[in-house]
C-alpha positions in Angstrom: -59.2 -48.0 20.7 -56.8 -50.6 21.2 -53.0 -50.0 22.1 -50.4 -51.2 19.9 -49.3 -55.0 20.6 -46.0 -55.4 22.5 -44.1 -58.5 22.1 -41.5 -57.9 24.5 -40.2 -54.3 24.7 -40.8 -54.4 21.1 -43.3 -52.2 19.8 -45.3 -53.4 16.6 -46.9 -51.4 14.1 -50.9 -51.3 14.0 -51.9 -51.8 10.4 -53.5 -48.6 8.8 -51.3 -46.1 10.5 -48.6 -44.3 9.6 -45.1 -44.9 10.7 -43.2 -42.5 12.6 -39.9 -41.6 10.6 -36.8 -41.7 13.1 -34.5 -40.1 10.1 -32.6 -36.7 10.0 -33.6 -34.4 7.5 -30.2 -33.2 6.3 -31.6 -30.7 3.4 -31.8 -28.0 5.7 -28.2 -28.4 7.2 -27.0 -28.4 3.5 -29.3 -24.9 3.1 -27.4 -23.4 6.0 -23.8 -24.7 4.6 -24.4 -23.3 1.5 -25.5 -19.9 2.7 -22.4 -19.9 5.1 -20.0 -21.0 2.0 -21.5 -18.0 -0.1 -21.3 -15.4 3.0 -17.7 -16.4 3.1 -16.9 -16.6 -0.6 -18.2 -12.7 -0.3 -16.4 -11.6 2.9 -12.8 -12.8 2.0 -11.6 -10.6 -0.2 -12.7 -7.9 1.6 -10.5 -8.8 4.7 -7.2 -8.6 2.6 -7.4 -4.6 3.1 -3.9 -3.6 4.8 -2.5 -0.4 5.5 -2.6 2.1 2.8 0.4 2.9 1.2 1.9 5.0 -1.6 3.7 2.5 -3.7 6.3 3.7 -5.8 5.8 2.7 -9.5 8.3 0.5 -11.3 8.4 -1.5 -14.5 9.3 -4.6 -12.9 7.0 -8.1 -13.7 4.4 -9.0 -10.4 6.0 -12.4 -8.8 3.4 -14.9 -8.5 2.5 -15.6 -5.2 1.7 -18.9 -3.1 -0.2 -18.0 -0.2 -1.2 -15.4 1.9 2.1 -13.4 2.2 3.4 -12.0 5.0 4.0 -8.2 4.5 6.1 -5.6 6.6 4.7 -1.8 5.9 6.6 1.2 6.5 3.8 4.1 6.1 3.6 7.4 5.3 3.8 8.5 8.8 6.9 6.6 9.8 4.7 3.6 11.5 6.0 0.2 11.0 3.1 -2.6 10.4 3.5 -6.5 10.7 0.0 -7.5 8.4 -2.3 -4.7 10.1 -0.6 -4.5 13.3 1.5 -1.7 14.3 5.2 -2.6 15.8 8.1 -0.8 16.4 11.8 -1.2 14.8 12.7 -3.0 18.2 10.0 -5.7 18.6 10.0 -6.1 14.6 12.3 -9.1 14.5 10.6 -10.9 17.8 7.5 -10.7 16.1 8.8 -11.9 13.0 11.0 -15.0 14.6 7.7 -16.0 16.6 5.8 -16.0 13.4 8.8 -17.9 11.3 8.4 -20.6 14.6 4.9 -20.8 13.8 5.6 -22.2 10.2 5.7 -19.5 8.1 8.8 -20.4 5.7 7.8 -17.8 2.8 8.9 -14.7 1.6 8.9 -11.5 3.4 7.2 -8.5 1.4 8.4 -5.1 2.2 5.8 -2.0 1.7 7.6 1.6 1.4 5.8 4.3 1.4 7.1 6.6 -1.5 7.1 9.7 0.9 9.3 7.6 3.3 13.3 7.8 3.0 15.0 5.1 1.1 17.1 4.8 4.4 13.9 4.1 6.7 12.8 1.4 4.2 16.5 -0.2 3.8 16.7 0.1 7.8 13.4 -2.2 8.1 14.8 -4.5 5.5 18.6 -4.9 7.4 16.7 -5.4 10.3 14.8 -8.5 9.0 18.0 -9.8 6.7 20.0 -9.7 10.0 17.6 -11.8 11.8 18.0 -14.4 9.5 15.2 -14.1 6.9 16.5 -14.5 3.2 13.9 -14.2 1.0 12.8 -10.6 1.6 10.9 -8.8 -1.7 9.9 -5.0 -1.9 6.3 -4.3 -3.4 5.5 -1.5 -5.8 2.9 -0.3 -8.3 2.9 -1.2 -11.9 4.5 2.0 -13.6 1.7 4.0 -15.5 2.8 4.7 -19.3 
């Protein structure tokens, strides 16, 4: 059996033998990417679970959302949350200012458990307003008829 003929450092192909394919097959890569896309599409809605709060009911119309809202929650046990992180009233404003310096300039939504007093929710809202945040909204559940 003869070896392939060399011309310089280039190998020539011997007739009758199949050529070696030197291409990358991207089909498995595309398959993996589609599976990851499906996994993240299913998992993303499950990640928006927040703090369980018994919201008051109202007949107000919902505000259309633009992206993920920043929520401050006054829970039934009196704990204050920024998104899902527990904060105390003294560190609430510095935490919100840190988020604002990272580029967040949307409305801040306040969720107050209806078992908490109106004064506690307004105290949190007053701290946020005094810190310079002017777009503040209260979150409620739709009123059942």
